[in-house]
N, C-alpha and C positions, 0 to 999 in steps of 0.2 A: 096223348095227351095234350093239345095245343096249351100254348102261355097263353090263349087269349081264352081256354076256358077257368083258365084256375085262379086266374082275379091276381095273381104276382104280380103282374105287368102293363095293371090298369092305372089311368092316370090322378096324380093328388085331386080333389074334389076341392074347388072355389068357391067359397060360400060366399054371399053376396056382403057387400059391406053390412049393412044392415044387421046382420046377426054377429061379425066380428069386431064391430065397434063400441057395440054396449059393454061385451064381454072386457075387449080390449083397455076399456075405459075402469072397468071392477077392478079388475087383476093389478094395475096402476093406483087406484085406489088402497085395494087390501097392502099391497107393497110400502106406499108409504106409512099410512096408518099404523105399519108394523114399525118402518124404521122409526120413526116419531112416540111407540110405545117403546121400542129397545132404548131411545135418548133421555126418554123419562124415565124409566127404572136406573141406569146409570147416573140420571143427577139424583135422583134419593139415595146413593151409595157413597156420592162425595162427602168429606167431610170438612168441618167449620174452616179451613185454612184454602182447600179449593174452590171453595163455594166463595170465597172473599177474595180472590184470584177473579173469578169471574163479574165480580159486583152482584151477588146474589147473595142474600140474605137467608136463610135456613126457612121463615118462613115462605118466600117467593120460589124455595125448590119445593115445598113441598104442597104447596097449589098449582102449581107446575106438574109436579110426580105425580100427583093423584086423579087429573083431570082423564078423563074417561079416552080409548084409543081414538073413539069414531069426531072428538072435538082434535082438529085439527087446528 
């Protein structure tokens, strides 16, 4: 059996930009939404002194922390 018939040495498939661009944007958006979601959860965990250091009130933190992840 030769390498050409096994398929192990075939060149990688290059998909056109029209296929990969939307996927790339979707993954970037998901990564950013996850990052924001983690930050909002961390904001909710801060105590009053830490919020004061940031110049935020508890109400501000609650409003931001309870936003859905898709609202960046």
